[in-house]
C-alpha positions as CSV (number, residue, x, y, z in Angstrom):
1,M,96.2,111.7,72.8
2,K,99.3,111.0,71.0
3,K,100.6,110.1,74.8
4,L,97.2,107.9,74.8
5,C,98.5,106.0,71.9
6,L,102.1,105.6,73.1
7,V,100.9,103.7,76.7
8,C,98.3,101.7,74.7
9,I,101.3,100.7,72.0
10,S,103.8,100.2,74.5
11,S,102.0,98.4,76.3
12,I,101.3,95.9,73.3
13,L,104.9,96.1,72.5
14,F,106.3,95.4,75.7
15,G,103.8,93.4,78.2
16,C,102.6,94.5,81.0
17,A,100.4,93.1,83.5
18,Q,98.8,93.7,87.2
19,G,96.7,91.3,89.5
20,R,95.6,91.7,92.9
21,V,93.7,89.3,95.3
22,A,92.0,90.3,98.5
23,I,93.0,88.8,101.9
24,L,91.1,88.1,104.4
25,D,89.7,87.3,108.2
26,G,87.6,84.8,109.7
27,N,85.1,87.6,109.8
28,D,85.3,87.9,105.3
29,N,87.0,91.3,105.2
30,V,89.1,92.8,103.9
31,V,92.8,93.3,105.9
32,G,95.0,93.8,102.6
33,Y,96.2,92.8,99.4
34,C,98.3,90.3,97.4
35,S,99.7,92.7,94.2
36,A,102.0,92.1,91.5
37,A,103.2,94.1,88.6
38,F,105.7,93.8,86.4
39,D,106.4,95.7,82.9
40,Y,109.0,94.7,79.9
41,H,108.4,91.6,79.8
42,L,107.9,89.9,75.8
43,H,106.2,86.4,76.7
44,G,105.2,85.2,80.0
45,V,104.3,88.4,81.8
46,Q,100.5,87.2,83.0
47,D,101.8,83.9,84.3
48,S,104.6,86.2,86.4
49,V,101.4,88.1,87.7
50,N,100.0,84.6,88.3
51,Y,102.6,83.2,90.3
52,I,103.8,85.9,92.2
53,L,99.9,86.2,93.7
54,Q,99.7,82.7,94.4
55,L,102.7,83.1,96.5
56,C,101.6,86.0,98.5
57,A,98.4,83.7,98.8
58,K,99.7,81.1,99.9
59,E,102.0,82.6,102.8
60,Q,98.9,84.2,103.9
61,I,96.9,81.1,103.8
62,E,99.8,80.0,106.2
63,K,98.9,82.8,108.5
64,G,94.8,82.2,108.9
65,Y,93.9,83.9,106.3
66,R,91.9,83.7,103.3
67,I,91.9,84.9,100.3
68,S,88.8,86.5,97.7
69,D,89.6,84.8,94.9
70,E,91.1,81.3,95.4
71,S,91.1,80.4,91.7
72,I,94.7,81.3,92.0
73,L,96.1,78.5,93.8
74,A,94.6,75.9,91.1
75,N,97.1,76.4,88.5
76,D,100.0,74.0,88.4
77,Y,103.3,76.9,89.1
78,T,106.1,74.7,88.8
79,F,108.9,74.9,86.4
80,P,111.9,72.6,84.8
81,V,114.8,72.6,86.0
82,A,117.4,74.7,84.7
83,P,119.8,72.9,81.6
84,N,122.8,71.1,82.5
85,G,122.8,71.9,86.5
86,E,123.1,75.7,85.3
87,A,120.9,77.7,87.8
88,W,118.0,79.7,86.1
89,N,118.7,83.5,85.3
90,T,116.5,85.7,82.6
91,K,119.5,85.0,80.1
92,L,118.9,81.3,80.5
93,A,115.2,81.5,80.7
94,K,114.7,83.6,77.2
95,N,117.1,81.1,75.7
96,Q,115.5,78.1,76.2
97,F,112.3,80.1,75.0
98,S,113.5,80.8,71.9
99,K,114.3,77.6,71.3
100,G,111.4,76.1,71.9
101,F,112.3,74.2,75.7
102,L,110.0,76.3,77.4
103,T,106.3,77.6,76.9
104,E,105.2,80.9,77.1
105,E,103.7,80.0,80.4
106,K,106.8,78.3,82.3
107,L,108.7,81.0,81.4
108,G,106.9,83.2,83.0
109,Y,107.2,81.3,85.9
110,I,110.7,81.5,85.8
111,L,110.7,85.3,85.1
112,A,108.6,85.6,88.5
113,H,111.0,83.3,90.6
114,I,114.2,85.0,89.3
115,E,113.2,88.2,89.9
116,Y,111.4,87.1,93.1
117,E,114.5,85.3,94.7
118,Y,116.7,88.8,93.2
119,Q,114.5,90.8,95.7
120,L,115.1,88.9,98.1
121,K,118.5,89.2,98.1
122,I,118.8,92.6,97.7
123,K,115.8,92.8,100.7
124,A,118.3,91.2,102.8
125,A,121.6,93.0,102.2
126,K,120.2,96.1,102.4
127,E,118.3,95.0,106.1
128,S,122.2,93.9,106.8
129,L,123.9,97.0,105.4
130,D,120.9,99.0,108.3
131,R,121.8,96.8,111.4
132,S,125.5,97.3,110.6
133,E,126.5,94.0,110.4
134,I,128.3,94.5,106.7
135,T,130.2,97.7,105.0
136,R,129.1,99.4,102.2
137,L,131.3,98.1,99.9
138,E,129.7,94.1,100.8
139,Y,126.6,95.1,100.0
140,E,127.5,97.2,96.9
141,S,128.7,93.1,96.3
142,L,126.0,91.2,97.2
143,V,124.0,93.6,95.4
144,A,126.4,93.1,91.9
145,D,126.5,89.6,92.5
146,A,122.6,89.3,93.0
147,K,122.2,91.2,89.8
148,Q,124.7,89.0,88.3
149,E,122.5,85.8,88.8
150,F,119.5,87.4,87.7
151,E,120.8,88.5,84.4
152,G,123.0,85.7,83.5
153,T,125.7,87.9,82.2
């Protein structure tokens, strides 16, 4: 019972959310899912999930599929350009939110976008390493750069 309470309290304090939308073929058969989950966001966690779900849904629609819940596409997922010509990172986004320059919704979108871009960079670096296009040292440098861009440190 203590563990269950701890999980519930942790979910409330740290912000966890997940979502899933079915991908359908022309005969309405489920052929896969778009899914997203975020943990440890203090603000905008459900907005982050929705942002990733709509990215996946758009990709699947471009491939000729449909999705089970098109309402995920109804939101405006745009967010403002980062101030002073900077690139968004988690530190900057959270700072702008704490100063009242971003809504919780836009913060969620920005954090999801930053995470998505980070994951793409890590995946590309790993694929280059696996194909022996870069050395382990170059890979580690790319990962470190991506992490620095992500965090804003």
